[in-house]
C-alpha positions in Angstrom: -83.3 32.1 -18.2 -80.6 30.4 -20.3 -77.1 31.1 -21.6 -75.8 29.6 -24.8 -72.7 29.3 -26.8 -72.1 28.0 -30.3 -69.1 26.6 -32.1 -69.4 26.7 -35.9 -67.3 24.9 -38.5 -65.2 22.9 -36.0 -63.0 20.6 -38.0 -64.0 17.3 -36.3 -66.6 14.8 -37.2 -70.0 15.2 -35.4 -69.9 11.5 -34.4 -66.8 12.1 -32.4 -68.1 15.2 -30.7 -71.4 13.4 -29.8 -69.5 10.9 -27.8 -68.1 13.6 -25.5 -71.3 15.6 -25.4 -73.2 12.5 -23.9 -70.7 12.5 -21.0 -71.6 16.1 -19.9 -75.3 16.4 -20.7 -77.4 17.4 -17.6 -74.2 17.6 -15.4 -73.2 20.6 -13.2 -70.8 23.0 -15.0 -67.9 22.4 -12.7 -68.2 18.6 -13.1 -68.5 18.9 -16.8 -65.4 21.1 -16.9 -63.5 18.4 -14.9 -64.7 15.6 -17.3 -63.6 17.5 -20.3 -60.1 18.2 -18.9 -59.5 14.5 -18.1 -61.1 12.8 -21.1 -58.6 11.8 -23.8 -60.7 12.7 -26.8 -59.9 15.1 -29.6 -63.2 17.1 -29.1 -62.5 17.9 -25.5 -60.3 20.9 -26.2 -62.9 22.7 -28.3 -65.8 21.7 -26.0 -63.9 22.9 -22.9 -63.4 26.3 -24.5 -67.1 26.4 -25.6 -68.3 25.5 -22.1 -66.1 28.3 -20.5 -67.5 30.7 -23.1 -71.1 29.7 -22.2 -70.3 30.2 -18.5 -68.9 33.7 -19.2 -72.0 34.5 -21.2 -74.2 33.4 -18.3 -72.3 35.4 -15.8 -71.7 38.7 -17.8 -74.8 38.9 -20.1 -77.5 37.2 -18.0 -76.2 37.9 -14.4 -76.6 34.2 -13.5 -74.8 32.5 -10.6 -71.9 30.4 -12.0 -72.0 27.9 -9.1 -75.6 26.9 -9.9 -75.2 26.3 -13.6 -75.6 23.0 -15.4 -75.6 21.9 -19.0 -79.2 21.7 -19.9 -78.8 21.1 -23.6 -75.9 20.1 -25.8 -76.1 19.0 -29.3 -74.1 18.8 -32.5 -75.0 19.1 -36.1 -73.1 18.5 -39.3 -71.5 21.4 -41.1 -70.3 21.6 -44.6 -67.9 18.7 -45.8 -64.6 19.6 -47.3 -64.0 17.2 -50.3 -60.4 16.2 -51.0 -59.0 13.7 -53.6 -56.5 11.0 -52.8 -54.6 9.3 -55.6 -54.8 5.6 -55.8 -53.5 2.7 -57.9 -54.0 2.6 -61.7 -54.9 6.3 -62.1 -58.0 6.2 -59.8 -58.9 8.8 -57.3 -60.6 8.2 -54.0 -62.5 11.0 -52.3 -61.8 11.9 -48.7 -64.5 13.7 -46.9 -63.3 16.0 -44.1 -66.4 16.6 -41.9 -67.2 19.7 -39.9 -69.5 20.2 -36.9 -71.7 22.9 -35.5 -71.9 22.5 -31.7 -74.4 24.2 -29.4 -74.3 24.4 -25.6 -77.1 25.6 -23.4 -76.7 26.4 -19.7 -79.4 26.9 -17.2 -79.5 27.6 -13.4 -80.8 25.1 -10.9 -83.8 26.1 -8.9 
């Protein structure tokens, strides 16, 4: 039995999200929540909200015990890239890529 939550089209680079996901993988949910609250990274706000959502899904949809949950899987994939133009010297234009992420969090109960 597993509970999952997904965050689509988050306006943050997948590379930055992956750093934070590595901190909480295979950790109990209460510990992971504490790590996310005290880590000064941009991705932590969105991931904290996502973790709380996954915990609520586990409790309400699958009747799982919240105290025994842990982060079984967490991964990030690249979403669509927003392409923007930045004017540069002598009439040139540089492209700015604004990357997006799709994050998936899977929680399971400890036996």
